[in-house]
C-alpha positions in Angstrom: 7.0 0.9 -18.8 10.6 0.1 -19.5 13.0 1.1 -16.7 10.8 3.9 -15.3 10.6 3.6 -11.5 7.1 2.8 -10.2 7.5 2.5 -6.4 4.7 1.3 -4.1 4.7 1.8 -0.3 2.6 -0.7 1.5 1.6 -1.9 5.0 -1.3 -2.0 7.4 -3.5 1.0 8.4 -1.6 3.6 10.4 1.9 2.5 9.5 2.8 5.7 7.6 2.5 4.8 4.0 1.3 8.2 2.8 3.9 10.1 4.8 6.7 8.0 3.4 5.4 8.1 -0.1 5.2 11.9 0.1 8.7 12.2 1.4 10.1 10.0 -1.4 8.1 12.0 -3.9 9.6 15.2 -2.6 13.2 13.9 -2.4 13.3 12.3 -5.9 10.8 14.7 -7.5 8.6 11.7 -8.5 4.9 12.0 -9.1 2.9 11.1 -6.1 -0.2 8.7 -6.3 -2.3 8.8 -3.2 -5.2 6.4 -2.6 -8.6 7.8 -2.0 -9.7 7.1 1.6 -11.8 9.9 3.1 -13.9 10.2 0.0 -15.2 6.6 0.4 -18.8 7.2 1.6 -19.0 3.7 3.1 -15.9 3.6 5.2 -17.2 5.1 8.4 -20.2 2.7 8.3 -17.7 -0.2 7.5 -15.7 0.4 10.7 -19.0 0.3 12.7 -20.4 -2.8 11.0 -17.9 -4.6 8.9 -20.2 -7.5 7.8 -22.9 -5.2 6.5 -20.8 -2.7 4.6 -17.7 -4.6 3.5 -18.8 -5.3 -0.1 -19.8 -1.7 -0.9 -16.6 -0.4 0.7 -14.3 -2.8 -1.2 -16.0 -2.1 -4.5 -15.6 1.6 -4.1 -11.9 1.2 -3.4 -11.4 -1.1 -6.3 -13.1 1.1 -8.9 -11.3 4.2 -7.7 -7.9 2.6 -7.6 -8.5 1.2 -11.1 -9.3 4.7 -12.4 -6.2 6.2 -10.6 -3.9 3.5 -12.0 -5.3 4.0 -15.5 -4.7 7.7 -15.3 -1.2 7.4 -13.8 -0.2 4.9 -16.5 -1.5 7.1 -19.3 -0.1 10.4 -18.1 3.1 9.4 -16.3 4.5 5.9 -16.8 3.9 5.7 -20.5 5.8 9.0 -20.7 8.6 7.6 -18.6 7.8 9.8 -15.6 8.6 8.0 -12.3 5.8 7.5 -9.8 5.6 6.6 -6.1 2.3 5.4 -4.7 1.1 4.9 -1.2 -0.7 1.6 -2.1 -0.5 -1.4 -4.4 -3.8 -2.6 -5.8 -3.2 -6.1 -4.5 -4.2 -4.7 -1.1 -7.8 -5.0 -2.3 -7.5 -8.7 -2.0 -6.0 -8.5 1.4 -9.0 -6.6 2.7 -11.6 -8.4 0.7 -10.4 -11.8 1.9 -10.6 -10.6 5.5 -14.1 -9.0 5.3 -16.2 -10.5 2.5 -18.2 -13.7 2.7 -17.0 -16.6 0.5 -19.8 -15.9 -2.0 -19.1 -12.2 -2.1 -15.4 -12.7 -2.5 -15.9 -15.0 -5.5 -17.8 -12.3 -7.2 -15.4 -9.6 -6.2 -12.3 -11.6 -7.3 -13.8 -12.0 -10.8 -14.2 -8.2 -11.1 -10.7 -7.6 -9.7 -9.1 -9.9 -12.3 -10.9 -8.2 -15.2 -9.9 -4.7 -14.0 -6.3 -5.4 -13.1 -5.2 -7.7 -15.9 -3.6 -4.9 -17.9 -2.8 -2.5 -15.1 0.8 -1.3 -14.6 2.7 -3.2 -11.9 5.2 -1.5 -9.5 8.8 -2.5 -9.9 9.8 -1.7 -6.3 7.9 -2.4 -3.2 8.5 -0.7 0.2 6.8 -2.7 2.9 6.3 -1.1 6.3 5.3 -3.1 9.3 4.7 -2.2 13.0 3.3 -3.6 16.2 -0.3 -3.2 17.1 0.5 -0.6 19.8 2.4 1.5 17.3 -0.4 1.4 14.7 -3.0 2.3 17.3 -0.9 5.3 18.5 -0.4 6.6 15.0 -4.0 6.2 14.1 -4.9 8.2 17.2 -2.4 10.9 16.4 -3.7 11.5 12.9 -7.2 11.7 14.3 -9.3 10.6 11.3 -12.9 10.6 12.3 -13.7 7.6 10.2 -11.1 5.5 11.9 -12.2 6.1 15.5 -14.1 2.8 15.6 -11.4 0.6 14.1 -11.3 -2.6 16.1 -7.8 -3.5 17.5 -8.6 -7.2 16.8 -9.4 -6.3 13.1 -6.2 -4.3 12.9 -4.1 -7.0 14.3 -5.6 -9.6 11.9 -5.0 -7.2 9.1 -1.3 -6.9 10.0 -1.0 -10.7 9.9 -2.7 -10.8 6.5 -0.3 -8.2 5.2 2.7 -10.2 6.3 1.4 -13.3 4.6 0.5 -11.4 1.5 4.0 -9.8 1.2 5.7 -13.1 1.7 3.6 -14.7 -1.0 4.2 -11.7 -3.3 7.9 -12.2 -3.0 7.7 -15.8 -3.9 5.5 -15.1 -6.9 7.4 -12.1 -8.1 11.1 -12.8 -7.5 12.0 -10.1 -10.0 10.5 -7.3 -8.0 12.7 -6.1 -5.1 11.0 -5.6 -1.7 12.5 -3.2 0.9 11.2 -4.0 4.4 11.3 -1.5 7.2 10.2 -1.8 10.9 8.0 1.1 12.0 8.7 0.3 15.6 12.4 1.1 15.1 12.2 3.8 12.5 10.2 7.0 13.0 10.7 8.6 9.5 8.0 11.2 10.2 9.7 12.8 13.2 13.3 11.7 12.9 15.1 13.0 9.8 17.9 10.5 10.3 15.4 7.6 10.0 14.0 9.1 6.8 17.5 9.6 5.3 18.3 6.0 6.1 15.3 4.8 4.1 16.0 7.2 1.2 19.6 6.0 1.1 18.5 2.4 0.9 16.1 3.2 -1.9 18.6 5.3 -3.8 21.1 2.4 -3.7 18.4 0.1 -5.1 17.4 2.5 -7.9 21.0 3.0 -8.9 21.4 -0.8 -9.3 18.4 -0.9 -11.5 14.8 -1.4 -10.4 14.6 -4.8 -12.2 17.5 -6.4 -10.4 16.4 -9.7 -8.9 16.3 -10.4 -5.2 14.8 -8.9 -2.1 16.1 -7.2 1.0 16.1 -8.2 4.6 14.0 -6.3 7.1 15.5 -3.1 8.5 
């Protein structure tokens, strides 16, 4: 991939990943990679009964993200065309560890390792976090039918899982910079100044070089 920017926006459900990835794509004229969500035929059932539908849901996401990343690598990154995505494929493990049984997760992890061993890895991570109240408000505002039954307890646990996963990611990948932003303090959807602030931080990082070591503090 060389020095071609491959930026990933990550964070829990409702934090604004797609909105920020789209804004970054429009500002820098980078290709936009959006995860498939509404097309997952198991997701609505999953939110109603997590235990029964978790494996089908996670396998659908894994296979679709694998195909998306394969395509984006072939058509963009290998041709030195920058990309911004609203997910990192490691999120599959965050959700799978939370919802699958131990036996199911062992099977799932083997498949995950096979599919992702030669996948392109982002060289910049933007991590968005927010309180449970903020996440619930944003989920309600966007009004996705399939998300109406999300449990606040599940969402809060997921936020904790994300925080732990990002911290571990930084330790294991010290060469990949992570920009952290607090969604309780920044409303980049409705406040242009907040969006410009994030764009400026990202611009500064890209000018330094996407492979520069070190991470940022939360903003």
